[in-house]
C-alpha positions as CSV (number, residue, x, y, z in Angstrom):
1,X,49.1,54.5,-18.1
2,X,51.2,54.4,-21.3
3,X,52.0,51.2,-23.0
4,X,55.6,50.1,-22.6
5,X,58.0,48.7,-25.1
6,X,60.8,46.3,-24.3
7,X,63.9,46.5,-26.5
8,X,65.3,43.3,-27.8
9,X,68.7,42.5,-29.2
10,X,67.2,42.2,-32.7
11,X,66.0,45.8,-32.5
12,X,69.5,47.0,-32.4
13,X,70.4,45.3,-35.7
14,X,68.1,47.5,-37.8
15,X,68.3,51.2,-38.6
16,X,64.6,51.6,-38.9
17,X,64.3,50.8,-35.1
18,X,65.4,54.4,-34.5
19,X,62.4,55.6,-36.3
20,X,60.1,53.3,-34.3
21,X,61.2,54.7,-30.9
22,X,61.1,58.5,-31.5
23,X,58.2,58.9,-29.1
24,X,58.8,56.0,-26.8
25,X,59.7,57.0,-23.2
26,X,62.9,55.2,-22.1
27,X,63.8,54.1,-18.6
28,X,67.3,53.1,-17.6
29,X,68.0,50.9,-14.6
30,X,71.4,50.7,-13.0
31,X,73.1,50.3,-9.7
32,X,75.3,52.9,-8.1
33,X,78.7,52.3,-6.4
34,X,80.2,48.8,-6.4
35,X,79.5,47.1,-3.1
36,X,77.8,50.2,-1.8
37,X,74.6,49.9,0.3
38,X,72.1,52.6,0.9
39,X,73.3,52.8,4.5
40,X,76.9,53.5,3.4
41,X,75.9,55.8,0.6
42,X,73.8,58.0,3.0
43,X,76.9,58.7,5.0
44,X,78.0,61.0,2.1
45,X,74.9,63.2,1.3
46,X,76.9,65.1,-1.4
47,X,77.1,61.9,-3.6
48,X,74.0,60.1,-2.5
49,X,71.9,59.6,-5.6
50,X,68.4,59.0,-4.0
51,X,68.2,62.4,-2.4
52,X,65.2,64.0,-4.1
53,X,61.6,64.2,-3.0
54,X,59.4,61.1,-3.5
55,X,62.4,58.7,-4.0
56,X,63.6,55.7,-2.1
57,X,66.8,53.8,-2.0
58,X,67.3,50.0,-1.8
59,X,70.4,47.9,-1.7
60,X,70.8,45.2,-4.3
61,X,71.4,41.6,-3.3
62,X,74.5,41.4,-5.5
63,X,77.8,43.3,-5.6
64,X,76.5,46.0,-8.0
65,X,75.7,48.6,-5.4
66,X,72.4,50.4,-4.5
67,X,69.5,51.6,-6.6
68,X,67.0,54.4,-6.4
69,X,63.4,54.3,-7.3
70,X,60.3,56.6,-7.2
71,X,58.0,55.8,-4.3
72,X,55.0,53.8,-4.9
73,X,52.4,55.9,-6.7
74,X,55.0,58.1,-8.4
75,X,56.9,57.8,-11.7
76,X,59.5,59.8,-13.6
77,X,63.2,60.6,-13.6
78,X,64.2,60.2,-10.0
79,X,67.6,61.8,-10.5
80,X,66.1,65.2,-11.2
81,X,64.6,67.6,-8.7
82,X,60.9,67.0,-8.7
83,X,61.5,64.1,-11.1
84,X,59.2,61.7,-9.4
85,X,55.6,62.9,-10.0
86,X,52.3,61.5,-8.7
87,X,50.7,59.0,-11.0
88,X,47.1,59.8,-11.8
89,X,45.5,56.5,-11.0
90,X,42.1,57.8,-12.2
91,X,43.4,57.8,-15.8
92,X,44.5,54.1,-15.6
93,X,41.6,51.8,-16.2
94,X,43.4,49.0,-14.4
95,X,43.7,51.0,-11.2
96,X,40.5,53.0,-11.5
97,X,37.7,50.7,-10.2
98,X,35.4,53.6,-9.3
99,X,31.7,53.3,-10.3
100,X,31.3,57.1,-10.5
101,X,33.6,59.9,-9.7
102,X,37.3,59.3,-9.3
103,X,39.5,61.7,-7.4
104,X,43.3,61.4,-7.7
105,X,45.1,61.7,-4.4
106,X,48.9,61.5,-3.8
107,X,49.9,57.8,-4.2
108,X,46.3,56.6,-4.5
109,X,42.8,57.4,-5.8
110,X,39.5,58.0,-4.1
111,X,36.0,57.1,-5.4
112,X,33.3,59.6,-4.6
113,X,29.9,58.1,-4.2
114,X,28.1,61.0,-2.5
115,X,29.2,64.6,-2.0
116,X,32.1,64.8,0.5
117,X,32.2,61.0,1.0
118,X,35.1,59.0,-0.4
119,X,36.5,55.6,0.1
120,X,40.1,54.8,-0.9
121,X,40.7,52.0,-3.3
């Protein structure tokens, strides 16, 4: 998993910050539709934002509307077709606790101890 960088207000005061973030992936989080829940938003499929594969919708607890997110085990830009892609947990040393062979499955990983025998972690 890639390291993440959290922007602070101080970063915005310096021009050299732009040079620091050229290769940093950016994630924006926002709510959609004031006072709009997932249930209400689903009534209009044309404008519903969480409509792509491997995404989920959740209503916020405030008046800012609803939010979309990639399903657990996926990451990416959920507002694009095929934007939420499977995370390869085998590549993440925090998730990968396999003693030998690690096999990446959708939303999980599998440790292979013997041929054709796996146990999910």
